[in-house]
C-alpha positions as CSV (number, residue, x, y, z in Angstrom):
1,X,160.4,-84.1,-145.9
2,X,159.4,-86.8,-148.5
3,X,158.2,-83.6,-150.9
4,X,161.9,-81.5,-150.2
5,X,163.2,-85.3,-151.1
6,X,161.4,-85.5,-154.6
7,X,162.3,-82.0,-155.4
8,X,166.2,-82.7,-154.6
9,X,165.8,-86.0,-156.5
10,X,164.7,-83.6,-159.8
11,X,166.5,-80.8,-159.9
12,X,165.1,-79.9,-163.0
13,X,161.4,-79.3,-162.1
14,X,159.6,-76.3,-162.9
15,X,157.4,-74.3,-160.3
16,X,154.5,-76.0,-161.4
17,X,156.0,-79.4,-161.1
18,X,156.7,-78.6,-157.4
19,X,153.6,-77.0,-156.9
20,X,151.8,-80.5,-158.3
21,X,154.4,-82.3,-156.2
22,X,152.5,-80.4,-153.2
23,X,149.4,-80.8,-154.0
24,X,150.1,-84.4,-154.1
25,X,151.7,-85.1,-150.8
26,X,149.0,-82.7,-149.0
27,X,146.0,-84.3,-150.7
28,X,147.1,-88.1,-150.9
29,X,145.8,-90.2,-154.0
30,X,142.0,-89.8,-155.3
31,X,139.8,-92.1,-156.2
32,X,136.0,-92.3,-157.5
33,X,134.0,-95.6,-156.6
34,X,131.2,-96.8,-158.8
35,X,128.8,-98.9,-158.3
36,X,130.0,-98.2,-154.4
37,X,127.6,-100.8,-152.2
38,X,128.3,-100.7,-148.7
39,X,131.9,-99.3,-149.5
40,X,134.2,-102.5,-148.8
41,X,136.5,-101.7,-151.6
42,X,136.5,-98.2,-150.6
43,X,137.4,-98.7,-147.2
44,X,140.6,-100.3,-148.4
45,X,141.6,-97.4,-150.5
46,X,140.8,-95.3,-147.5
47,X,142.6,-97.2,-145.4
48,X,145.9,-97.0,-147.7
49,X,145.6,-93.4,-147.5
50,X,143.8,-92.5,-150.8
51,X,141.2,-89.7,-150.3
52,X,137.2,-89.9,-152.4
53,X,136.4,-88.3,-154.9
54,X,132.6,-89.7,-154.9
55,X,131.1,-92.8,-154.9
56,X,128.3,-93.8,-156.8
57,X,125.9,-95.9,-155.4
58,X,121.7,-96.4,-156.3
59,X,121.0,-98.1,-153.3
60,X,119.3,-96.1,-150.7
61,X,120.4,-98.1,-147.4
62,X,124.0,-98.5,-148.9
63,X,124.1,-94.7,-149.7
64,X,123.6,-94.1,-146.1
65,X,125.9,-96.5,-145.1
66,X,128.7,-94.3,-147.2
67,X,127.5,-91.4,-145.6
68,X,128.2,-92.7,-141.9
69,X,131.6,-94.2,-142.9
70,X,132.2,-90.8,-144.0
71,X,131.3,-89.0,-141.0
72,X,133.5,-92.1,-138.9
73,X,136.3,-90.9,-140.7
74,X,135.8,-86.8,-140.6
75,X,135.1,-87.1,-136.8
76,X,138.0,-89.6,-136.2
77,X,140.4,-86.7,-138.0
78,X,139.2,-83.9,-136.1
79,X,139.5,-85.9,-132.3
80,X,135.4,-85.9,-132.0
81,X,134.6,-89.6,-132.5
82,X,132.7,-89.8,-129.2
83,X,129.6,-88.1,-131.4
84,X,130.0,-91.1,-133.8
85,X,130.2,-93.8,-130.4
86,X,126.7,-92.0,-129.3
87,X,125.1,-92.2,-132.7
88,X,125.7,-96.2,-132.6
89,X,124.5,-96.5,-129.1
90,X,121.4,-94.7,-129.8
91,X,121.9,-91.5,-127.7
92,X,121.8,-88.9,-130.5
93,X,119.6,-89.2,-134.1
94,X,121.1,-89.9,-137.5
95,X,120.4,-86.2,-138.4
96,X,122.1,-85.1,-135.2
97,X,125.0,-86.9,-136.0
98,X,125.5,-85.9,-140.1
99,X,124.9,-81.9,-138.6
100,X,128.6,-82.0,-137.8
101,X,129.9,-83.4,-140.9
102,X,130.4,-80.7,-143.5
103,X,128.1,-80.5,-146.3
104,X,131.2,-81.1,-148.9
105,X,132.1,-84.1,-147.4
106,X,128.6,-85.9,-147.4
107,X,128.1,-84.5,-151.1
108,X,130.6,-87.2,-152.1
109,X,127.8,-89.9,-152.0
110,X,126.0,-89.8,-154.9
111,X,122.8,-91.7,-154.7
112,X,121.9,-92.5,-157.9
113,X,121.3,-95.3,-160.6
114,X,123.7,-95.0,-163.5
115,X,121.8,-95.1,-166.9
116,X,122.3,-92.8,-170.1
117,X,119.7,-90.1,-168.5
118,X,121.4,-89.9,-165.5
119,X,125.1,-89.7,-166.5
120,X,125.6,-86.2,-167.2
121,X,123.9,-85.4,-163.9
122,X,126.4,-87.3,-162.0
123,X,129.4,-86.1,-164.1
124,X,128.2,-82.6,-163.1
125,X,128.4,-83.3,-159.5
126,X,131.5,-84.9,-159.5
127,X,132.8,-81.7,-161.8
128,X,131.8,-79.6,-158.9
129,X,133.5,-81.5,-155.9
130,X,136.6,-81.6,-158.1
131,X,136.3,-77.6,-158.7
132,X,135.2,-77.0,-154.9
133,X,138.1,-79.5,-153.5
134,X,141.1,-78.1,-156.3
135,X,141.2,-81.4,-157.9
136,X,142.7,-81.3,-161.2
137,X,143.0,-85.4,-162.0
138,X,141.6,-88.5,-161.0
139,X,144.2,-90.8,-160.0
140,X,141.7,-94.3,-159.8
141,X,138.5,-95.3,-160.4
142,X,137.4,-98.4,-158.6
143,X,134.1,-100.5,-159.1
144,X,131.9,-103.1,-160.6
145,X,128.7,-103.3,-161.7
146,X,126.0,-105.8,-159.4
147,X,127.1,-109.1,-159.5
148,X,124.0,-110.8,-159.8
149,X,124.1,-110.7,-163.5
150,X,127.0,-112.3,-164.1
151,X,127.0,-115.2,-161.4
152,X,127.0,-118.9,-161.9
153,X,124.1,-118.6,-158.8
154,X,122.0,-116.2,-160.4
155,X,122.3,-117.8,-163.9
156,X,121.0,-121.0,-162.3
157,X,118.0,-119.2,-161.3
158,X,117.4,-117.3,-164.6
159,X,114.7,-119.7,-165.3
160,X,112.3,-118.5,-162.2
161,X,112.7,-115.1,-162.9
162,X,110.5,-112.3,-164.6
163,X,114.1,-110.9,-167.1
164,X,116.0,-113.5,-168.3
165,X,119.1,-113.5,-167.2
166,X,120.5,-112.5,-171.0
167,X,117.8,-109.7,-171.0
168,X,119.0,-108.3,-167.5
169,X,119.7,-104.4,-168.3
170,X,122.5,-104.6,-165.7
171,X,124.4,-107.1,-168.0
172,X,125.2,-103.5,-170.0
173,X,126.4,-101.8,-166.9
174,X,130.1,-102.1,-167.6
175,X,129.5,-99.4,-170.4
176,X,128.8,-96.8,-167.4
177,X,131.9,-97.7,-165.9
178,X,133.7,-97.5,-169.4
179,X,131.9,-94.2,-169.6
180,X,133.6,-92.7,-166.6
181,X,137.0,-93.8,-167.6
182,X,136.9,-92.1,-170.6
183,X,135.6,-88.7,-168.9
184,X,138.1,-88.4,-166.1
185,X,141.2,-90.7,-167.5
186,X,142.4,-92.2,-164.5
187,X,145.8,-93.2,-164.4
188,X,144.6,-96.5,-163.2
189,X,141.4,-98.2,-162.5
190,X,140.5,-101.3,-160.4
191,X,137.2,-103.1,-161.8
192,X,135.5,-106.0,-159.6
193,X,133.5,-108.9,-160.3
194,X,132.3,-112.3,-159.9
195,X,134.3,-115.1,-161.6
196,X,131.2,-115.9,-163.5
197,X,131.6,-112.8,-165.3
198,X,134.3,-114.3,-167.6
199,X,131.6,-116.9,-169.0
200,X,128.5,-114.8,-169.0
201,X,126.6,-115.2,-172.3
202,X,129.3,-117.5,-173.5
203,X,132.1,-115.3,-172.6
204,X,130.7,-112.8,-174.8
205,X,130.5,-109.6,-172.2
206,X,133.6,-110.2,-171.0
207,X,135.4,-110.1,-174.5
208,X,133.1,-106.4,-174.8
209,X,134.1,-105.3,-171.6
210,X,137.7,-105.7,-172.3
211,X,137.2,-104.1,-175.5
212,X,135.5,-101.0,-174.8
213,X,138.3,-100.7,-172.3
214,X,140.9,-100.8,-174.4
215,X,138.7,-98.7,-176.7
216,X,139.1,-95.6,-174.2
217,X,142.9,-95.6,-174.1
218,X,143.9,-98.6,-171.3
219,X,146.2,-101.5,-171.2
220,X,144.4,-104.1,-169.1
221,X,145.4,-107.5,-167.5
222,X,143.1,-109.5,-165.0
223,X,143.1,-112.5,-162.6
224,X,140.6,-114.5,-160.4
225,X,142.2,-113.9,-156.9
226,X,140.7,-115.4,-153.5
227,X,140.3,-113.4,-150.6
228,X,141.6,-116.2,-148.5
229,X,145.1,-115.1,-149.7
230,X,144.8,-111.5,-149.0
231,X,144.3,-113.0,-145.0
232,X,140.5,-112.8,-145.0
233,X,139.5,-116.0,-143.4
234,X,136.8,-116.4,-146.2
235,X,137.2,-118.3,-149.5
236,X,135.8,-115.4,-151.7
237,X,137.2,-115.8,-155.3
238,X,136.4,-112.5,-157.8
239,X,138.0,-111.4,-161.4
240,X,140.2,-108.4,-160.7
241,X,141.1,-106.2,-163.9
242,X,143.4,-103.5,-163.2
243,X,143.8,-101.1,-166.3
244,X,146.3,-98.3,-167.0
245,X,146.5,-95.8,-169.5
246,X,148.6,-96.3,-172.7
247,X,152.3,-95.2,-172.2
248,X,152.4,-94.8,-168.3
249,X,154.3,-98.3,-167.9
250,X,152.1,-99.6,-165.3
251,X,151.5,-102.9,-165.0
252,X,149.1,-105.5,-162.9
253,X,150.3,-105.8,-159.5
254,X,152.2,-109.0,-158.0
255,X,150.5,-110.0,-154.7
256,X,152.4,-112.5,-152.6
257,X,150.0,-114.8,-150.8
258,X,148.6,-114.2,-146.9
259,X,147.7,-116.9,-144.7
260,X,146.8,-116.3,-141.6
261,X,147.0,-119.5,-138.7
262,X,143.9,-118.5,-136.9
263,X,140.5,-120.2,-137.4
264,X,137.6,-118.7,-138.0
265,X,136.6,-119.5,-134.2
266,X,138.6,-116.4,-133.8
267,X,135.9,-114.1,-135.6
268,X,133.4,-115.5,-133.2
269,X,134.5,-116.0,-129.9
270,X,134.6,-112.7,-128.1
271,X,131.4,-112.1,-129.2
272,X,128.4,-112.5,-126.8
273,X,126.7,-115.3,-127.2
274,X,123.1,-115.6,-128.4
275,X,120.2,-117.7,-128.5
276,X,117.7,-117.3,-131.5
277,X,115.8,-113.9,-131.4
278,X,118.3,-112.4,-128.9
279,X,120.0,-109.0,-129.3
280,X,123.5,-108.5,-127.5
281,X,123.5,-105.7,-124.8
282,X,126.8,-104.8,-124.4
283,X,127.7,-101.8,-126.4
284,X,131.7,-101.6,-125.5
285,X,134.5,-104.5,-124.4
286,X,135.9,-103.7,-121.5
287,X,137.9,-107.1,-121.2
288,X,140.2,-107.0,-124.1
289,X,141.6,-110.3,-123.5
290,X,139.0,-112.1,-124.7
291,X,139.9,-111.0,-128.5
292,X,142.0,-113.4,-130.6
293,X,145.1,-112.1,-131.8
294,X,143.9,-112.2,-135.6
295,X,141.0,-109.6,-134.5
296,X,143.8,-107.5,-132.6
297,X,146.5,-107.5,-135.3
298,X,144.4,-106.8,-138.1
299,X,142.5,-103.8,-136.3
300,X,139.1,-105.5,-136.6
301,X,137.9,-104.5,-133.2
302,X,139.9,-101.7,-130.6
303,X,138.8,-101.0,-127.0
304,X,136.5,-97.8,-127.7
305,X,134.7,-99.4,-130.6
306,X,130.8,-100.0,-130.3
307,X,129.2,-103.6,-131.1
308,X,126.2,-103.1,-133.2
309,X,124.4,-105.4,-135.7
310,X,124.8,-108.4,-133.6
311,X,121.4,-109.6,-133.3
312,X,120.1,-112.7,-133.9
313,X,117.2,-114.3,-135.6
314,X,114.3,-115.9,-134.3
315,X,114.1,-119.3,-135.5
316,X,111.6,-122.2,-135.5
317,X,112.1,-125.3,-133.4
318,X,112.0,-127.5,-136.5
319,X,115.0,-124.7,-137.6
320,X,116.9,-125.2,-134.8
321,X,116.8,-129.2,-134.6
322,X,118.0,-129.4,-138.1
323,X,120.8,-126.8,-137.0
324,X,121.9,-129.0,-134.5
325,X,122.0,-131.9,-136.2
326,X,123.8,-130.1,-139.1
327,X,126.7,-129.0,-136.7
328,X,126.9,-132.4,-135.1
329,X,127.8,-133.9,-138.3
330,X,130.5,-131.1,-139.4
331,X,132.3,-131.6,-135.9
332,X,131.9,-135.4,-135.2
333,X,135.3,-136.9,-135.0
334,X,136.5,-133.8,-136.9
335,X,135.0,-135.7,-140.1
336,X,133.6,-132.5,-141.8
337,X,130.7,-133.9,-143.3
338,X,127.7,-131.9,-144.3
339,X,124.3,-132.5,-144.2
340,X,122.2,-133.4,-147.1
341,X,118.2,-132.7,-146.7
342,X,117.0,-136.1,-148.0
343,X,118.8,-137.8,-145.3
344,X,116.9,-135.6,-142.4
345,X,113.8,-137.6,-141.0
346,X,110.4,-137.2,-142.8
347,X,109.0,-134.6,-139.8
348,X,111.7,-132.6,-140.6
349,X,111.3,-132.3,-144.1
350,X,109.2,-129.3,-145.2
351,X,110.3,-128.6,-148.8
352,X,109.2,-130.6,-151.9
353,X,111.9,-130.0,-153.5
354,X,114.9,-132.5,-152.8
355,X,116.9,-133.2,-156.3
356,X,118.6,-129.7,-156.2
357,X,120.0,-127.5,-153.1
358,X,120.4,-130.2,-151.0
359,X,123.2,-128.9,-148.7
360,X,120.7,-125.7,-147.9
361,X,121.7,-126.3,-144.2
362,X,125.4,-125.5,-143.9
363,X,127.6,-124.8,-140.9
364,X,130.4,-122.1,-141.2
365,X,133.6,-123.7,-140.5
366,X,134.5,-122.4,-137.2
367,X,138.1,-125.0,-137.1
368,X,139.0,-124.2,-140.3
369,X,141.4,-120.9,-141.6
370,X,138.4,-120.0,-144.0
371,X,134.8,-120.2,-144.7
372,X,132.1,-120.6,-147.6
373,X,131.7,-117.4,-149.3
374,X,129.1,-115.0,-147.6
375,X,126.8,-114.1,-149.9
376,X,123.8,-111.4,-150.1
377,X,121.2,-114.8,-150.2
378,X,122.2,-114.1,-145.9
379,X,119.0,-111.6,-146.2
380,X,116.5,-114.7,-147.2
381,X,117.4,-116.9,-144.5
382,X,120.4,-117.9,-142.3
383,X,120.7,-121.8,-143.4
384,X,123.5,-121.6,-145.3
385,X,125.2,-119.6,-142.7
386,X,124.9,-121.6,-139.5
387,X,126.7,-120.5,-136.1
388,X,129.5,-123.6,-135.2
389,X,128.3,-123.2,-131.5
390,X,125.5,-125.7,-131.1
391,X,124.6,-124.1,-127.8
392,X,123.9,-121.0,-130.0
393,X,122.2,-123.4,-132.6
394,X,121.3,-120.1,-134.5
395,X,122.5,-118.3,-137.9
396,X,125.0,-115.6,-137.8
397,X,124.6,-112.2,-137.1
398,X,125.2,-109.1,-139.3
399,X,128.1,-108.3,-137.4
400,X,129.6,-111.9,-137.6
401,X,129.4,-111.8,-141.1
402,X,130.9,-108.5,-141.7
403,X,133.9,-109.6,-139.4
404,X,134.1,-112.7,-141.8
405,X,134.0,-110.4,-144.5
406,X,137.3,-108.4,-142.6
407,X,135.0,-105.1,-142.1
408,X,136.0,-103.7,-138.7
409,X,133.4,-103.3,-135.8
410,X,133.2,-99.4,-136.0
411,X,131.9,-100.0,-139.2
412,X,128.3,-99.3,-139.0
413,X,125.4,-100.7,-141.6
414,X,122.3,-98.5,-142.3
415,X,118.9,-100.1,-142.8
416,X,116.8,-103.0,-141.8
417,X,118.7,-106.6,-141.2
418,X,117.7,-107.5,-144.7
419,X,119.1,-104.5,-146.1
420,X,122.8,-105.0,-143.8
421,X,123.1,-108.3,-144.9
422,X,122.5,-107.7,-148.6
423,X,125.4,-104.8,-148.1
424,X,127.7,-107.3,-145.9
425,X,126.9,-110.0,-148.4
426,X,127.8,-108.0,-151.5
427,X,131.0,-106.1,-150.3
428,X,134.6,-106.6,-151.1
429,X,136.4,-107.8,-148.1
430,X,138.2,-104.5,-146.8
431,X,141.2,-106.2,-146.0
432,X,141.7,-107.7,-149.3
433,X,141.0,-104.2,-151.3
434,X,143.6,-102.6,-148.9
435,X,146.3,-105.0,-150.1
436,X,145.0,-104.3,-153.8
437,X,145.2,-100.3,-153.0
438,X,148.8,-100.5,-151.6
439,X,149.9,-102.2,-154.4
440,X,148.3,-99.8,-157.1
441,X,149.7,-97.2,-154.7
442,X,153.0,-98.3,-155.1
443,X,153.3,-97.7,-159.2
444,X,151.3,-94.4,-158.9
445,X,153.6,-92.8,-156.4
446,X,156.8,-93.4,-158.7
């Protein structure tokens, strides 16, 4: 019906234009995801109706997570999700799961580092995928290089690194992104990175990035956006650059602020309570009444979902005592005071450095409408992300971090717990990504 309306509205279309319209509405808009990570940005675009042509990611665990997510959507589209749930429950192996997925689907995950020596091979793989799927043009390229090279925290730690931050080769990865723009000429692109990219190397890196993008034929605009303004229960600021081919008449999307009445507690309350070192035994949820409205309305959990990644770290008796003190201070008379390391009794102080990172113990703000930024540092220790329930006196789990990032419970993260925390902490919240994808789609479908 939509295709007929388009054709009737444009009576001068020739047969080739009609064929293109049919292909567009049969296959939907497509995209390539660069530096894809665990796929948070990609998830938002898929939820918006786009189809992936390729995901390029160098980390092996993150690439496996992307493959598993492809398996989820393929099995969902073909009414075979029970196989996916069996995998999550440990009833079948990952090999048995992926045997059910066509090779052409799994091929879209390209597990390679991007460099001058590999980029031609990556191009060849993507060109093969395009040919096999009958794709003529790429609609959108999304992604952003590893943010550690531009992050303010990373630069603060530069003096302790083997390679100084200004010499970090990741500073030049934006040139790889621009080479993809030049090769595939997508109608639009979305480039995401930490706010620190604007000031890295005295602002020169950001100026160079914009210059390269304009040089290959794009008009661009950027803004610093906060995931909290997209309905995510987390303060997470990111620079989002949107570019479009010169002459297309597109523009930077206008985003309405979305704030929920929910509290961070709403993301945590229904999950099984855990003591340090415990693992949730509950695979599925029979009593959906436990879910808060925010979780249901945003499809973070549905009845058939299998609970994974809800395993608590073990903690020492000393850490548990500090956690309890931090939680007490935060909730006492709702004063929301943070524990300062130097305020601890001497028998609880083990760090020699008492002048920096004095807020190294931080409680997740359960009684507020957003919490502080989820970071990949969660893989090191959980001190900066203490669960707000004093009875549980522990750091948050992978699943709790994923929920705060707005990942649905059916999103399975591959690898050991440390690798899962890195994937979650580095991701773009899918809820934010979907709003961006929807706004891009509005322009591309005109």
